[in-house]
N, C-alpha and C positions, 0 to 999 in steps of 0.2 A: 314821402308816401302819403301823408295826409293831403297834400296838395293834389296828388294824382287821384286819390279816392273821391275828392270833391269834383275834380274834372270829369271823372268817369260817371259819377252820378248825373252831372249836368249833361254829358254826352248821351247817356241812356235816355234821359227825359226828352231832350230835344229831338233825338232820332225817333223816339216813339210818337211824338206829336206830328212831326213832319211826315213820317212814314204812314201813320194812320190816315192823315189827310190826303196824301197822294193815292193810297189804295182806295179811299172812299170816292175821290174824284174819278178814278179809273173805273170803279164799279158803276157809278152813275152814268158815265159815258157809254159803258158796255150794255148795262141791263136796267139802269134806273132803280137799282135796289136801294133800300134804306140803310142797309148795314153791310159792311164788308164781309165777303165770304170767309175771310180769315180772322174775323173777330170771334174766335172760339178758343179752345184750350191751347192750340199750338200757334196762337197769333203772334206772340212776342218775337220769335225769330223772323217772321215775315215782315212785321212792321219795322223792326230794327234794320233789316237789310234794305227795305225800301227807303228808310230815312238816310242811311249811309249814302246810297246812290243819289238821292235827290239833293242832299246837301253838297255832295261833291260836284254834281253838275251845276248847281247854283254858284259855287265858288269859282268854277272854271269860267262860267259865263260872265260873272261879275269882273273877273280879272281882265277881260277884254276891254273894259272901260275904266278900270282904276284899281288901286291896291286893295287886296283882300285883308282889311283891317277892321277898325271899329265901326265905320259906316256900314260895311257889308254885314257885320255881325248884328248890329242893331236893327237893320232892315229885316233880316231874317227872323229876329226875335219877334218883331211885330207880326210877321206872317205866321209864326209859330203860335202866338197867342190867339190869333183868329181861328187857326185850324184846331187848336186845343178846345176852344169854346164850341166850335161846330161839331167836333167829334167827342164831346165830353162823356157821353154814355159809353162809347166803345173804350175810351181811355180809362174810364172808371173801372170797367170790368177787368181790363188788362192789369191795371195797377193793383186791384184787389187780389188777383191771382199771384202777382209777384210778391206782394206783402205777405200773403198766406204762406208762400214758400219760404221767404226769408225768416219768418217768425215760427219756424218749425225746427224739428231736430235735423232735418236735411239742410236747413238753412245754415246751421253752424258749420257743416262741411263746406258749403258753398262760400261762406265768408272766409274760411281758412284758405281756400283756393284763390279767392280774390286778393287776400292779403299777401299770399305768396307771390302772385303775379305782380302786385304793386312793389314788392321788395325787389324783384328782378328789374322792373321798369324804372325804378327810382335811381339806379346806380349801375355801374359796370363799364363795359367798353362799347364804343360806337362801332357800327358796321363800317367796313373800309370805304364803301361807296358813299356813306353819309358824309364822311370828311371830304370826299372828292366833289360830290355835287348835290346830294340830297338836301343838306342843310342850306347851301347857297340858293337852291331853287325855292325853298320855303321863304328865304329872305327876299328873293325877287318877287314872289307873290305878295309879301307883306309891304314892300316898298313901292313897287310899280305895277304889279299885276302881270303885265306881259310887255315885252319890248321887242321890236322887230329885229330879226337877225341875231337874237341872243345866242343861238347855237354857234355862231361864228366866234364869239368870245371864248367859249369852251364847248366842244361838241357834245359832251355829256348832257348839257342843258337841253339839247334837242330831243332827248328821250321822252320828256314831257309826260311822265306818269301821272295819271289822274289822281292816284292816291296821295300825291304830295299836295294837291289842292285841298283835300280833306284835312291833311295834317296842318297846312298853313291856316285854314279857317279856325282850327282849335288850338293854334299856337298861343293865342291870348297874350302876346307880349304887350299889347296896348293896355291891358288890364293889370297884369301882375308884374310887369317890368322884366320878365324873362321869357324867352321863347320856350314854351312847353313842348315836349315831344312824347306824348302819351297815347296817341291814337292806336298804334300797333299793340300797345299793352292792353288797351280797352278791347280790341278785337280778340286778343288771346284770352283775357279774363272771361269775356262773354262766351266764347266758343268752348272753353274748358268747362265752365259751369253747365252750359247747355248739353255738352257731350256726356258729362257725368250723370246729369239728371236723366238724359235719354236712355242710359244704360240700366236704369232701375227696372227690375223685373224682367231682365233680358232672358232669364232661364224659362220664363213662362211663354215666351213667344216662339212661333214656328219659323218665322222669317227673320233672319239675323243680318240681312244685307245692310240695313241702316246702322245696326250695332257695330258692324265692321268699319263703317265709315267714321263712326264716333271714336273708335279705337285709334284710327288714323289721325284724328284731331289731337288726341292726347299724346301720341308719339311725336307729332310735329311740334307740339308745345315743348316737349322735352328737348328737342334739338335747338330751337331758336331762343329759348328763355334767356340764355347768357347775354344776348345782344338785343333783346326785345325793346330796350329803351330807345333804339335808333328808329327813325321814321323810314326804314328801309322798304323800298318798293317790293322786294321779293317777299317779305313777310306778309304784307297786306294782301298782295295778289294771291299768295298760296292759301291764306286763311279764307279769302273770299271764294276760292275754288272749293275748299273743303265745306264751306257754308252751303254753297249751291248744291254740291253733290249730296250732302246730308239731307237737305230738303227734298231733293229729287227722290232719294231712296225712301224717305218717309211717305211720299206720294205713291211710290211703288207698293209699299206695304199696305197702304190704304186701298189701293186698287185691287190687291188680292182679296182683301176682306169684302170689297164691293162685289167682286166676281162670285165669291161664295154666296153672298146674299142674293145676287141675281139668279144663280143656279137654284137656290132654295125657293125663290119666288116663282120661278118657272115651273118647278115641280108642284108647288102648292097653289098655283094660279093666283098668287098675291099681286097687288098692284106694284108697278115698277117706277112710279113717279119719284120716290125718294132716291132710288138708285140712279135714275137719270140725272137728277139735280146734283147728286154727289159727284157723278162722273163729269158733269159740266164744270164743277168747281175744280176738279183735278186738272182738266185741260187748261183752265184759267191759271192754275198754279204753275203748270209746265211752261206756259207762255210767259209768265212773269219771270221765271227762272232763266228763260232764254234771253230776256232783256238784261237780266243780271249778268249772264255770260258775256254779252256784248260789252257791258261795263267793265268786266274783268280784262277784256282785251285792251281797253284803254288804260288800264293800270299796268299791264305787262303784256306786250305783244306775244311773248313766248307762251302765254296761256290762252291765246286766241282760238286755238282749236276747239275749245270748250263750246264755241257757238254751234258746233254740230248738233247740240241738243235741240236747237230750234227746229230741226226737221220734223220731230215728232208732233209738237203742237200745230205746226203749219199743215201737216198732212191731215190731222184730225179736223182742223177748222175748215180746210178745203173740202173734206168729205161731208161735213155738215153744212157747207155753203154759207159759212159765217163771214160774209164779206166785210161787214162792219167791224167785227172783231179783228179780222186780219189787218184792216187798214189802221185801226187804233194801235194795235201792238207794233206794227211797222213804224208808225209815227212815233211811238214811245222810244223805239230803238234809235230812230234818227235823232230825237231830242237828246238822248243820252250821249250819242257819239258826236253830235255837231259841234259843241264847244271845244271838245278835245281836238277834233280835226282842224277847226279854225286856228286853234293855238299852234298846232303843228306847222301850219303854213306861215303863221306870223313869226314863229321862233326860227324855223329852218328854211322855209320856202318849199318844203316837200310835204305832200299830204300824209305819207307814212314814212317816218324816219326810223331806221336807216335803209330804206328800200328805194332804189332809183327807178324801178319799173314804172311807177306812176309819176311821170314827169309832166305835170299839168300847169305849173305856174312859172312865170318868168318875171321875177322881181329882183331888184338889185341887191337885196340882202340874202339871196339864196346861197346856201352852202354849196360850194362847187361839188360836182358829181364825184370827182376823184377822191375828195375827202370823205364823202359819204360811203363810197365803196370800200375805201381803206378801213373805215371804222367798222363797217359790217363784217369785213373779212377778219379784222382783229378780234371781234367778239367770237366768231366761229373758231378760229385757230386757238384762242386761249381756252375756249370750252373743250377743245380736243386735246389740250395739253401739248400743243406744238410750239406756240409762242413765236411763230414766224409766218407773217402774212404771205410770203412767197409759197407756202405750202397749202394754200387754201384749196387747191384743186386736187390734193392728194386723195387717193381712194381710201375707202374705209379700212381695207386690209393693211394700209400703210400707217394710219394713225391710231387704229384700235389698240394695238399692243402698248403704245406709249400712254394712251388714255387710261387703260386698265392698270398699268403699272404704277400710276401716280395716285391710285385710290387707296384710302386707308382700309384696314381690315373690315371695320363695321360697314363701310360703304360697299365693299365688295360683297359682303353677305347680303346687304339690301338688294343689290343688283341681281344676285343669284336667286334670291327670293322672288323677285319679279319675273325672272325667266321661268321658274317653277310654276308661278301663278299663271303666266301666259299659256304654258303647256296644259295646265289643268283646265283653264278656260276653254282652250281648243278641244280638249277631250270631252268636256261637258257639252259643247256645241255639237260635236259629232254624235254624242249619245242622244241628245234631244232631236237631232235631225233623223236619226235612225229609228227612234221610237215611233210607234204607230200614232198618228195624229199629234206627234210632238211639235210644239211651236213655242219659240221663245217670245214672250210679250215684246211688242215693238218699243215700248218705253224703256224696258230693261235693256234691250239690245242697243238702243241709242245711248244709254248711259255708259255701257261698256265700250261702245264704239268711240264715244267722246274721250274717255280715259285713254284708250289705246292710241287714238290719233294724236292726242296730246303727248303721249310718251314717244311716239314715232317722230313727231315734229321736234320735240326736245332733243332727241338723240341725233337726228340728222342735221341740226343747225348748231346749237351751242350747248353741248351736254355737260354743263356745270351741274353738279348734284343739286345745288340750292335753287337753280332755275326750275327744276321739275320735281322737287322733293314731295310736294303734295300728291302728285300723281304716282310717284314711286311708292308712297305709303298706301295710297288708296287701293291700288290693284291687288296686292297680296291680302290686305285686310278684307276687301270685298269678297275675294275667293274663299277665304277662311269662313266668313259669315255665311256664304252660300252652302258650304259643305256641312256646317253644323246643323242645318235644318233637318228634321227627321224625315228621311225617305227610305224606301226599301233597300236593303243591303244587296249588293251584287258585285261582280268583278270590277266594273268601272268605278263604283264607289269605293271599293277597297283600294284600288290603285290610286285614285285621287286622294284617299285618306293618307297614304304614304307621302304624297306630295304636300299635303297640308302640314304633316309633321315637319317636313323639310322647311316649309315657309315659317312655321312657328319657331324653329330653331334659328333660322336666319334673323328673324325679327327679334328673337330673344337676345342675341348678341348685340343687336342695334340698340335696343332700349336699355340693356344692361350698361353699355358704355356711357350713354347719356345720363342715366340716373346717377351714376357715380360722378360724372363730370359736373352735374348741377349741384350735387351735395358738396363737392369740393368748392364750387363757386360760392355757395351760401356760407360756408365756413370762412372763406377768405374775405367776404364782403359784409358780414353781419355788423361789423363795428364801424362801417362807413357812416358819416354823419348826414344821412339824407332821409331821415324819418319824417321830416316836416316838408321840406322842399325837394324838388327833383334835381339831380345832378345836371349842371349846365353842359352845353356843348363844349368840346375841346377848344383851347385857345393856343394854337400852334404859333411859333414865331414866323413872322412874314416880313417881306420887304416890298416897298412900293415900286411899281413899274408904270411908266407913262406910255400909253398906246397913242398911235397917230390920231390927232384930234384933240389932245390935251387931257384926256381922262386918266386918272391914276387908278390902277387896279393893284391888288395885293397878291403876291406870289409866296407860297410857303418856302422857307429857307431850306428845309429838308423834307424829302418825300413828296407826297402829293395830297396831304391833308390840309385843306384850306378852311374847312369847317364853316361856322356861321358868322362869327363876329367881324372878321376882316372882310368888309364889303365895300364895293364889289370886288370879288376875288376870282382868281383863275388858278386852278391847280397846276397848270403847266405854262411856263413862260414861252415855250415853243408855239403854243396856240395864240398867246397874246401878241406875239411878234408878227403874226400874219393878219391881224385884224385892225380895222380903223373905224372911227365913228362916222355915222351917216350924216351928222349935222353937228350943231354946237351944243346940243343938250343930250343927256343920256337917254332921254325918252325917244329921241330920234332913232336910236338903235345902232346896230353894228353891221359891218359888211367886210368881206375880205379885201385885202389890198389888190 
């Protein structure tokens, strides 16, 4: 635990320095301002998010030229020192706010939450996919960066989640002698503390949309705590989704306050310059979150529908003829995605794996299309609980009963809660449309549309609960938050109130199950001896297997857990049997026979 707490403090600091510098550079490119628009009370979540994205993109880009280890880390530390000196005043303000919070009575609560998260992150069980490919991919980052045709050795390596680049950068094996896996724990600790702090004084607010989003964060933390020590791509992607949606909801709340001020200014003939500048900052924030949504797609393609959010800032910038801003934001999006796309091509030969629609490259290390299509079909049928790729084209009416039948009771209740929430959302939209001059703000409409599109994409492709859990928690919590706000009572509100009671009961069973589950976990793991260092990756029994070309890879004797230490490893001998080396050295890569 102590090791993790030190790592998280270091993570927080370096994220802050890099994030502040990136936002400052972006501000100067856009407006030439002397200080970031987000260097204010709510700056910490913004600069931390910007730091996570920037460091991930840096690690991905560095991996194209060499291993992501000591040299990559020291180089970034040099850049961090320069940015910290350049932005020292902004960082000083942010650090002062953080220290005042920590050394307050509230800080004692936040420290307890951080320690509890460190307890979960220091020990426990690995996520299944961590043993199959997450840990091995981190090791590939550390040892070689990227290798051509790596997806041929094991197709899971071709998934190429950007979040593993961030995990590999802070693995720190070169420094502590053990590969640390605490980045997901850091995300959870930060998000939980931020969510709890944001809920302070909730009863005094009229708009509770952001409060509902923060409740979703806490519910998600309950679900994943047991395995949060794993560098699982699902966890990081879902926390990033929650992070972006919470910030968007905060901007929505701020927008309502600005509208009230604008209405008051119009009645009193007051100057509107302050409101205009604040509205410009909101559009700037929405555009930044759109870039973050593109980054989430590189972490998990199943969360890619979140990029629908980009429509709103694009429309606003086009209306204002902000051509320079549009170009800069589009360039930022390209810079975020470019290293990930290049890695996709290097690893698999495909621009977007496992989709064969974009067949743009013809290289000798390209994974054959039939393998890619089989992998894609397997993901879908397993998500539908069919477990047979020949059933990939079965209609929804065929697989829906089997899918529903394999859900646990608390999962069924969560899905029922989402159905009630969707019905309530539709009822509210009809009421708004029917009301005289009723109009749903476009930024709020885009937020709901992004969540609904993400849920639809999740359900129609690979409806594993864990793939879309953030969205499944967000929708009912957002609807509950909307209903709580004080508005005039009427038939529609009374009817929607009954729906919200149903949502609350559904979520109540969900959180009740996981609260008890986590308490049992704590009782069983309190005596584990990991209060100083973190529990290492699993060490399953393996056997050597020589692939064509003379390279020895390691295969697990039982199951498909190859984990981290047996390197290079392949979780499946059947995949190793169909691959050969492209040259005499491992750096030359792999290709199919």
